[in-house]
C-alpha positions in Angstrom: 34.1 20.2 27.5 35.1 18.6 22.9 33.7 21.4 20.0 32.5 17.8 18.7 30.7 17.0 22.3 29.9 21.3 23.1 27.5 20.1 19.4 25.8 17.0 20.1 25.0 18.2 24.1 23.6 22.0 21.5 21.5 20.1 18.5 19.7 17.9 21.9 19.2 21.4 24.0 17.9 22.2 20.2 15.4 18.9 20.2 14.0 19.3 23.8 13.3 22.5 22.8 11.0 22.1 19.3 9.4 19.0 21.5 7.9 21.8 23.5 7.7 23.9 20.7 5.1 21.9 18.7 3.8 19.3 21.2 -0.2 21.6 20.4 0.3 20.7 16.4 0.2 17.0 16.7 -2.1 14.7 17.1 -2.8 13.9 21.6 -2.7 10.4 20.7 0.3 10.7 18.1 0.4 6.3 17.8 3.8 6.0 18.8 2.7 7.1 22.3 0.8 3.4 22.7 1.7 1.8 19.4 4.5 -0.8 20.3 5.0 -1.7 24.2 8.6 -1.9 24.4 10.8 -3.4 26.6 14.8 -4.4 26.7 15.5 -8.2 27.5 17.0 -9.6 30.7 20.4 -8.9 28.6 18.5 -5.3 28.0 20.1 -5.8 24.8 16.9 -6.2 22.6 14.3 -3.9 21.7 11.5 -6.1 21.3 8.1 -4.8 19.6 4.3 -5.5 19.5 1.4 -3.3 17.7 -1.3 -2.2 19.0 -2.5 0.4 16.4 -0.5 0.7 13.5 -1.5 -3.1 10.8 -0.1 -5.2 10.7 0.8 -5.9 6.4 3.2 -9.2 6.3 4.9 -9.6 3.3 5.3 -13.0 1.2 9.4 -13.6 1.5 9.2 -14.3 -2.0 8.0 -11.3 -2.8 10.2 -8.9 -0.7 13.3 -11.3 -3.3 12.1 -10.6 -6.1 11.6 -6.3 -5.1 15.1 -6.9 -4.0 15.1 -5.7 -0.2 18.0 -7.9 -0.1 19.1 -6.8 3.7 16.5 -9.8 4.3 18.7 -12.3 2.4 22.4 -13.1 4.3 23.1 -14.7 1.7 22.7 -12.0 -1.1 26.4 -10.6 -1.0 25.4 -6.8 -0.8 23.9 -7.7 1.9 27.6 -6.9 3.5 27.9 -2.9 2.1 24.9 -2.1 3.3 25.9 -3.3 6.8 29.3 -1.4 7.0 26.8 1.4 5.3 24.9 1.1 8.8 27.4 1.0 10.6 28.3 4.5 8.4 25.7 5.8 8.8 24.7 4.6 12.4 28.2 6.0 13.5 26.7 9.8 11.6 24.1 10.4 13.0 25.6 9.5 16.7 28.0 12.0 16.5 26.2 15.3 15.7 23.8 13.2 18.7 20.9 12.8 15.1 18.3 10.3 14.5 16.8 10.7 11.5 17.9 10.7 8.6 17.0 12.4 4.1 17.7 10.2 1.3 17.7 11.3 -1.8 19.7 11.2 -4.6 20.2 14.2 -7.8 17.9 12.7 -10.1 14.1 10.0 -10.9 15.3 7.1 -11.8 19.0 6.7 -9.4 18.4 3.8 -6.6 17.6 6.2 -3.7 14.3 4.1 -2.2 15.6 1.1 -3.2 18.5 2.8 -0.6 16.0 3.8 2.4 14.0 0.2 1.9 17.5 -1.2 2.1 18.9 0.8 4.2 15.8 0.5 7.0 16.3 -3.4 6.9 19.0 -3.8 7.5 19.4 -0.7 10.5 16.0 -2.9 11.8 18.1 -5.3 12.6 20.0 -4.2 14.6 19.2 -5.4 18.5 18.8 -2.1 20.0 16.8 0.0 16.8 13.8 0.7 15.6 13.5 2.4 12.1 10.3 4.4 11.5 10.9 4.7 7.1 9.1 7.9 5.6 7.7 7.9 2.0 8.4 11.9 1.8 8.0 11.4 -2.8 4.2 13.3 -3.0 5.5 13.6 -6.7 3.1 12.3 -9.9 4.7 9.0 -10.6 7.5 9.2 -13.6 9.2 6.1 -14.9 11.7 6.5 -13.5 9.9 6.4 -9.9 9.2 3.2 -8.0 6.4 3.7 -5.9 7.6 2.9 -2.1 4.7 0.8 -1.1 3.6 -0.8 -4.4 6.4 -1.8 -6.2 8.8 -3.0 -3.3 6.5 -4.9 -0.9 3.7 -5.7 -3.1 1.4 -3.4 -0.8 -1.0 -1.2 -1.9 -2.7 1.8 0.5 -5.3 2.8 -0.3 -4.2 6.4 1.9 -1.0 8.0 3.3 1.1 10.8 4.0 -0.7 13.4 1.3 -3.7 12.5 3.7 -2.8 13.5 6.4 -1.0 16.3 5.4 -5.2 17.6 4.4 -6.1 16.9 7.3 -8.4 13.5 5.8 -6.3 10.4 7.8 -5.1 10.4 11.4 -1.1 8.9 11.4 -2.0 5.6 13.3 -4.4 4.7 10.3 -2.0 4.8 8.7 0.9 3.3 9.8 2.4 -0.7 8.5 3.9 -2.9 9.5 5.2 -5.4 6.2 6.2 -8.3 8.7 9.7 -6.7 9.2 10.4 -7.4 12.6 10.0 -3.3 14.1 9.8 -1.8 11.0 7.3 0.5 10.3 6.1 2.5 6.5 4.0 5.5 6.5 3.3 5.8 2.6 3.0 8.1 0.9 -1.0 8.0 -0.3 -2.5 9.9 -3.2 0.6 12.4 -5.1 -0.2 15.3 -4.7 0.1 18.3 -7.3 1.4 21.1 -4.3 3.2 19.0 -2.5 6.3 20.9 -1.8 4.0 23.6 -0.1 2.3 20.5 2.1 6.2 19.6 3.1 7.0 22.5 4.6 3.9 23.8 6.2 3.4 23.5 10.6 1.8 20.2 10.1 4.6 19.2 8.4 7.7 19.7 10.6 4.7 19.1 13.6 5.2 15.8 13.0 9.0 15.4 11.4 10.0 16.9 14.8 6.9 14.0 17.5 8.9 11.6 14.4 12.8 12.8 15.7 11.6 12.8 19.4 9.7 9.9 20.6 12.2 6.4 21.0 14.8 8.8 20.3 17.1 6.5 21.9 16.0 3.9 19.4 14.1 4.6 16.4 16.0 6.0 13.6 13.5 7.7 10.8 14.1 7.6 7.7 12.5 10.5 4.9 13.0 8.8 1.3 12.3 12.4 -0.8 12.4 13.3 -4.4 15.1 13.9 -6.1 16.6 17.5 -6.1 17.5 18.7 -8.8 13.2 17.6 -10.9 11.4 19.7 -7.5 12.1 22.0 -4.9 9.7 19.0 -2.4 13.7 17.4 0.0 14.2 21.5 0.2 11.5 22.2 2.2 11.5 19.9 5.5 15.9 19.2 4.8 16.9 20.5 7.3 13.6 19.7 9.7 16.3 16.3 9.5 19.6 15.4 11.1 20.8 14.3 8.1 21.0 13.9 4.4 22.6 11.1 3.0 22.7 11.4 -1.1 23.1 8.7 -3.5 24.7 8.2 -6.5 24.2 6.9 -9.3 27.8 5.1 -11.2 28.2 6.7 -14.9 25.1 8.0 -14.7 25.3 11.5 -12.1 27.3 13.6 -13.3 29.3 15.7 -11.0 27.6 18.9 -12.2 25.0 17.1 -10.0 26.5 16.4 -7.5 27.7 19.9 -7.5 24.4 21.4 -8.3 22.7 19.3 -4.8 25.3 20.3 -2.5 24.3 24.1 -3.8 21.2 23.6 -2.4 21.8 21.9 1.0 24.3 24.3 2.1 23.0 23.8 5.9 22.2 21.0 6.0 23.8 18.7 7.6 25.1 15.8 4.9 26.5 12.5 6.1 27.3 11.5 2.9 26.8 10.1 -0.6 26.7 6.1 -1.8 27.9 5.3 -5.1 25.2 3.2 -6.6 24.9 0.7 -9.8 28.4 -0.1 -9.7 28.8 -2.2 -11.8 
């Protein structure tokens, strides 16, 4: 048996063991169990989703285009690059037997949220994939930070992940479908001064594991996290996620920035880096 196959089987066994260990930590009615009636078409290719508990809030395509969700608009030449990235990411996750991805960058404003959303939308367009994008950037917004829901989708939810972590809301009341087929979002919610402590809590760990385990044959879970060199937030839960993608901004991210990120992510599976904003 090859080393790669042994590693994949080991990862699968570990996830199964984790699922049992944390089963009591999450709500019994976690929405992934019942939010979607999923089926394959007659050829066994296309995953169809009918939302029963997730709030559906369709967004005007003109708003999506203006806010640079370019994966939806195939006339944009960048969609080809995103499809290439999509293929590389999915192949890498398959090789390690994983289905969750953390997207981060060295500094704020380097394009990690743009990449998380457009990669998620692109993956959702695959016939046999569904996507959950989690906004795990719970720090106070800055001039370089774009709000996941408001700035890209034009949605301003009152609650999100932070409310769940504080025990003030349940996940099934927080998920949103923006009218894009097979794509679900979990907004960040209110900013948290002590976000690192909550993201490193057993409640968050259990939630991550539950997200990974439900529909693991077709679901990809993407976490949009804060920048690595300004907060410890990405580090406290990165090891619970299968792979990490680093976004590098052309002519801004320095070699020393990248080196420091790689040092901080020691022990994590780094899938790769993606160059953003190249002229």
